[in-house]
C-alpha positions as CSV (number, residue, x, y, z in Angstrom):
1,M,19.9,51.4,10.6
2,H,20.8,54.8,12.0
3,S,24.5,55.5,12.0
4,P,25.8,57.7,14.8
5,S,27.6,60.9,13.9
6,C,31.1,60.2,15.3
7,H,32.8,62.8,13.2
8,S,32.7,65.5,15.9
9,M,35.8,65.7,18.1
10,E,33.5,66.8,20.9
11,I,32.3,63.3,21.5
12,P,34.1,61.9,24.5
13,F,36.4,59.0,24.0
14,G,34.2,56.8,26.3
15,A,31.2,57.4,24.1
16,I,33.1,56.5,21.0
17,V,34.2,53.2,22.7
18,S,30.6,52.6,23.8
19,I,29.2,53.2,20.3
20,T,31.8,50.9,18.7
21,S,31.1,48.2,21.2
22,R,27.3,48.4,20.6
23,G,27.9,48.3,16.9
24,R,30.0,45.1,17.3
25,T,27.3,43.5,19.5
26,M,24.6,44.3,16.8
27,F,26.9,42.9,14.1
28,L,27.7,39.7,16.0
29,N,24.0,39.1,17.0
30,D,23.0,39.5,13.4
31,R,25.6,37.0,12.1
32,L,25.3,34.6,15.0
33,R,21.5,34.3,15.1
34,P,21.4,31.7,12.3
35,L,23.7,29.5,14.4
36,G,21.6,29.8,17.5
37,L,24.2,31.9,19.2
38,S,24.5,35.5,20.5
39,A,27.3,38.1,21.0
40,G,27.4,37.1,24.7
41,Q,28.4,33.6,23.9
42,F,30.9,34.5,21.2
43,P,33.9,35.3,23.5
44,V,33.5,32.0,25.4
45,L,33.7,30.0,22.1
46,M,36.6,32.1,20.8
47,L,38.7,31.5,23.9
48,L,37.8,27.8,23.9
49,A,38.9,27.7,20.3
50,R,42.4,28.7,21.5
51,E,42.5,26.8,24.8
52,Q,40.3,24.1,26.2
53,N,40.1,22.6,29.7
54,I,39.8,26.1,31.2
55,T,37.6,27.0,34.1
56,Q,34.7,29.5,34.1
57,E,36.9,31.6,36.5
58,T,39.5,31.8,33.7
59,L,36.8,33.3,31.4
60,V,35.8,35.8,34.2
61,R,39.4,37.0,34.6
62,H,40.2,37.0,30.8
63,Y,37.2,39.1,29.8
64,H,36.7,41.1,33.0
65,L,33.1,40.0,33.2
66,D,31.1,39.0,36.2
67,K,30.6,35.4,37.2
68,G,26.9,35.5,36.5
69,T,27.4,36.7,32.9
70,I,29.9,33.9,32.2
71,A,27.7,31.3,34.0
72,R,24.7,32.2,31.8
73,A,26.7,32.2,28.6
74,V,28.2,28.8,29.5
75,K,24.8,27.3,30.4
76,K,23.3,28.4,27.1
77,L,26.2,27.0,25.2
78,E,26.0,23.7,27.1
79,D,22.2,23.5,26.5
80,A,22.7,24.2,22.8
81,G,25.4,21.4,22.6
82,Y,28.4,23.6,21.8
83,I,30.4,23.0,25.0
84,R,30.5,20.5,27.8
85,R,31.3,21.2,31.4
86,I,33.2,18.8,33.6
87,I,33.7,19.2,37.3
88,D,37.4,19.4,38.1
89,P,38.2,16.3,40.2
90,G,41.0,18.2,42.0
91,N,38.6,21.1,42.9
92,R,35.0,20.1,43.1
93,R,33.9,23.8,43.0
94,A,35.7,24.4,39.6
95,V,34.1,23.5,36.3
96,R,36.3,22.8,33.3
97,L,35.0,23.7,29.8
98,F,35.5,21.9,26.5
99,L,34.1,22.3,23.0
100,T,31.9,19.5,21.7
101,K,32.0,18.3,18.1
102,K,29.3,20.8,17.4
103,G,31.4,23.5,19.0
104,E,34.4,22.6,16.9
105,D,32.4,22.4,13.7
106,V,31.1,26.0,14.2
107,L,34.6,27.5,14.7
108,P,35.3,28.2,11.0
109,S,32.1,30.3,10.9
110,L,33.0,32.1,14.1
111,H,36.5,33.0,12.7
112,A,34.9,34.2,9.5
113,I,32.5,36.4,11.4
114,N,35.3,37.8,13.5
115,H,37.3,38.5,10.4
116,A,34.4,40.2,8.8
117,W,33.9,42.5,11.9
118,E,37.6,43.4,11.9
119,S,37.5,44.1,8.1
120,L,34.5,46.3,8.6
121,A,36.0,48.1,11.7
122,F,39.3,48.7,10.1
123,S,38.2,49.5,6.5
124,G,40.0,52.5,5.1
125,L,42.9,52.1,7.4
126,T,46.4,51.0,6.4
127,A,47.9,47.9,7.9
128,Q,50.1,50.2,10.0
129,D,47.0,52.2,11.1
130,K,45.3,48.9,12.1
131,K,48.4,47.8,14.2
132,T,48.6,51.2,15.8
133,C,44.9,51.3,16.7
134,H,45.1,47.8,18.1
135,R,48.2,48.6,20.2
136,L,46.7,51.9,21.5
137,M,43.4,50.2,22.5
138,R,45.2,47.4,24.2
139,T,47.2,50.0,26.1
140,V,44.1,51.9,27.1
141,T,42.4,48.7,28.3
142,L,45.5,47.7,30.3
143,N,45.6,51.2,31.8
144,V,41.9,51.0,32.9
145,F,42.1,47.5,34.4
146,S,45.5,48.0,36.1
147,S,44.1,51.2,37.6
148,M,41.0,49.3,38.8
149,A,43.1,46.5,40.3
150,T,45.3,49.1,42.1
151,E,42.4,51.1,43.4
152,G,40.0,48.2,43.9
153,E,37.5,47.3,41.3
154,H,34.5,48.5,43.2
155,S,35.9,51.7,44.7
156,D,33.4,54.6,44.5
157,V,34.4,58.1,43.5
158,R,33.1,60.5,46.1
159,E,33.1,64.3,46.0
């Protein structure tokens, strides 16, 4: 695998984020493939590991992904037997999500994969560096999405 040269300070921050994200996707796909899963399904299962009986809309808002992306991931997970979808009796348009026994059984592997990714990503950093990096990236993410909410998510930049 070719590793990008990220040593230059001339690489824009956005490119560094993109390269890191792509590396994570490749890492996850490689580790999840034997389980019949992919990187796109990983966040759904990880959130359901923390909280069940959530709606697809909750996933959309939590991960800032479009409804179609979440719907495809949920459908694949349901077809593979990892989750079940139940129509909310109080709101017939809402679908509530739950892990199945198969979904619960795979959680230790998912947590191990997530831990392996974080160990790889933060290798060579002190515990304090890791906390600082996490805090700074969370702040950057909050800045981006609060700005988008203020300006409207689909506003165009015109010259």
